C-alpha positions in Angstrom: -71.9 97.0 23.5 -74.0 98.5 20.7 -76.2 95.6 20.0 -79.0 95.0 22.6 -81.8 92.7 23.2 -84.8 94.8 24.1 -88.2 93.7 25.5 -91.3 95.7 24.6 -94.2 94.7 26.8 -97.9 95.8 26.4 -101.3 94.4 27.0 -103.8 93.7 24.3 -105.2 97.2 24.1 -102.0 99.3 24.2 -100.5 100.8 21.1 -97.3 99.2 20.0 -96.2 102.1 17.8 -95.3 104.5 20.6 -93.1 102.0 22.3 -91.4 101.1 19.0 -90.8 104.8 18.2 -89.3 105.4 21.7 -87.0 102.3 21.3 -86.0 103.0 17.8 -85.0 106.6 18.7 -82.8 105.8 21.7 -81.5 102.4 20.6 -80.5 103.2 17.1 -78.2 100.3 16.4 -79.3 98.4 13.3 -78.5 95.0 14.9 -80.8 95.2 17.9 -83.2 92.4 18.6 -86.7 93.6 19.7 -89.1 91.2 21.4 -92.7 92.3 21.4 -94.6 90.6 24.2 -98.4 90.7 24.5 -99.3 90.0 28.1 -102.2 87.6 28.5 -105.0 89.2 30.5 -105.4 86.0 32.6 -101.7 85.7 33.3 -101.0 84.0 36.6 -98.7 86.3 38.5 -98.3 84.4 41.7 -96.3 81.6 40.3 -92.5 81.8 40.6 -90.0 81.1 37.9 -87.9 78.1 38.9 -84.3 77.7 37.8 -85.2 74.6 35.8 -87.8 76.7 33.9 -85.3 79.5 33.2 -82.7 77.1 31.9 -85.0 74.9 29.8 -85.2 75.4 26.1 -87.5 78.1 24.8 -90.9 76.8 23.9 -91.7 76.2 20.3 -94.3 79.0 20.2 -91.7 81.6 21.2 -89.4 80.6 18.3 -91.3 82.8 15.9 -89.5 84.0 12.8 -87.7 87.3 13.1 -89.3 89.9 10.9 -87.8 93.0 9.5 -89.2 96.5 9.6 -89.2 98.4 6.3 -85.9 100.3 6.0 -84.7 98.9 9.3 -82.4 96.0 10.1 -83.5 95.4 13.7 -85.2 92.1 14.1 -88.6 91.9 15.8 -90.3 88.8 17.1 -93.4 88.7 19.2 -95.8 86.3 21.0 -98.5 86.2 23.6 -96.8 85.8 26.9 -97.6 85.1 30.5 -96.0 87.0 33.4 -93.6 84.1 33.9 -92.5 84.3 30.2 -91.8 88.0 30.7 -89.7 87.4 33.8 -87.8 84.7 31.9 -87.2 86.9 28.9 -86.0 89.7 31.2 -83.2 87.6 32.6 -81.6 87.4 29.2 -82.3 91.0 27.9 -80.6 94.4 28.3 -83.7 96.4 29.0 -87.5 96.2 29.3 -89.7 99.0 27.9 -93.2 99.1 29.3 -96.1 101.6 29.6 -96.7 103.1 33.1 -100.3 101.9 33.5 -99.3 98.3 32.6 -96.4 98.3 35.0 -98.5 99.7 37.8 -101.1 97.0 37.2 -98.4 94.3 37.4 -97.1 95.7 40.6 -100.6 95.7 42.1 -101.4 92.2 41.0 -98.1 90.9 42.1 -98.4 92.7 45.4 -95.2 94.7 45.0 -95.1 97.6 47.4 -93.2 100.8 46.5 -91.2 100.6 49.7 -89.8 97.2 48.9 -86.3 96.7 47.4 -87.6 93.8 45.3 -87.8 94.5 41.6 -90.3 92.9 39.3 -87.7 92.2 36.7 -84.0 91.3 36.6 -83.1 93.7 33.8 -83.3 97.6 33.8 -86.9 98.7 33.2 -87.9 101.9 31.4 -91.5 102.9 32.4 -93.0 105.3 29.9 -96.2 107.3 29.9 -98.8 106.2 27.4 -98.2 107.7 23.9 -95.0 109.5 24.8 -91.9 108.7 22.8 -89.4 111.4 23.8 -87.5 112.3 27.0 -86.8 116.0 27.3 -85.1 116.1 30.7 -83.1 113.7 32.9 -83.1 113.8 36.7 -80.3 112.1 38.6 -80.1 111.8 42.4 -77.0 111.3 44.4 -78.5 110.3 47.7 -75.3 108.8 49.2 -76.7 105.3 49.2 -74.8 102.2 48.1 -75.4 101.5 44.4 -76.2 105.1 43.4 -73.0 105.5 41.3 -73.5 102.1 39.7 -77.1 102.9 38.7 -76.1 106.2 37.1 -73.2 104.7 35.3 -75.4 101.9 34.0 -77.9 104.6 32.8 -75.0 106.3 30.8 -74.1 103.0 29.2 -77.7 102.1 28.3 -78.7 105.5 26.8 -75.5 107.2 25.5 -77.5 109.1 22.8 -80.1 110.3 25.3 -77.6 111.3 27.9 -75.5 113.4 25.5 -78.4 115.2 23.9 -80.7 115.9 26.9 -80.5 118.5 29.6 -79.7 116.8 32.9 -80.2 117.9 36.6 -78.2 116.2 39.4 -79.6 116.6 42.9 -77.1 115.9 45.6 -78.7 115.0 49.0 -76.8 113.1 51.6 -77.3 112.2 55.3 -76.1 115.0 57.6 -73.4 112.8 59.2 -72.0 111.6 55.8 -68.8 113.1 54.4 -67.5 112.8 50.9 -64.0 114.2 50.3 -64.0 117.2 48.0 -61.6 115.4 45.5 -64.0 112.4 45.2 -66.9 114.7 44.5 -64.9 116.7 41.9 -64.0 113.4 40.1 -67.7 112.3 40.2 -68.9 115.6 38.6 -66.1 115.4 36.0 -67.2 111.8 35.2 -70.8 112.8 34.8 -69.9 115.7 32.4 -68.3 113.2 30.1 -71.6 111.3 29.7 -74.3 114.0 30.3 -73.5 117.0 28.1 -75.9 119.4 29.6 -75.5 119.0 33.4 -76.8 121.2 36.2 -75.9 120.4 39.8 -78.0 121.3 42.9 -77.6 120.5 46.6 -80.9 119.9 48.4 -81.9 119.2 51.9 -85.1 118.9 53.9 -85.6 122.7 53.9 -85.1 123.1 50.1 -87.2 120.2 48.8 -90.3 122.3 48.4 -88.4 124.3 45.7 -87.9 121.4 43.4 -90.9 122.2 41.2 -89.4 125.6 40.5 -86.1 124.0 39.4 -87.7 121.6 36.8 -90.2 122.5 34.1 -93.5 120.7 34.7 -94.1 120.7 30.9 -91.1 118.6 30.1 -91.2 114.8 29.9 -88.6 114.2 32.6 -86.9 110.8 33.3 -86.0 109.9 36.8 -83.3 107.3 37.3 -84.2 105.5 40.5 -84.0 102.3 42.5 -87.2 100.3 43.0 -87.6 101.6 46.6 -88.1 105.3 45.5 -90.9 106.1 48.0 -88.7 105.4 51.0 -86.8 108.7 50.4 -88.5 112.2 50.8 -86.6 113.5 47.8 -88.0 110.9 45.5 -91.5 111.6 46.9 -91.0 115.3 46.0 -89.9 114.4 42.5 -92.7 112.0 41.8 -95.2 114.6 40.5 -92.8 116.1 38.0 -91.4 112.9 36.4 -93.1 111.0 33.6 -90.5 108.5 32.6 -88.8 106.3 35.2 -85.7 104.0 34.8 -85.7 101.3 37.4 -82.3 99.6 37.9 
């Protein structure tokens, strides 16, 4: 599906332009709908979104007219939102783009620990460093856990342009007692090469994790595709210092 509904979330002091450039570059369809949300500084984060609230009609203030960017057909609408508004919008969107500092603040205020499997939002979330609008490297991890293949395939569907144009490193690390048939692993690598044009594959274990910084250029803006419980795995901890962008699925 080429047309997407994309949330851009920022607080009152963050620059909207860098998020817009990032989004426009990687989601180039002229039919996308962009929703620019300004999070209220006094947003109450502890309140839950009920089913009735999610299914209720959108408030009048959110029905702002869709505006058009010069020389661009994508529609943009925006409003001042609470955290509950953001969660509601995420349920009916393809992806949320948010700056790193803002996302970390939400996690702290909502008391979301890194080790938990609970995700703040029900749609994929791209967490970007402030002022950066390009990804220069992609890092994939095959850790043998359920859902890994699904997350990587979802990444390929969300960012086809990025995946085909960006150098990608796949780290394969699995529990010692796990066994993947050679034919299955071959099919998996062949699949990845269809969607990630510049793919390098490494096998890593506990003894080789200290070599990761030498495998990836610190100067590049790397994107790590990861679940929300990334700190529970030593490999993700080793990759944390060398990744700027994170895609949480």
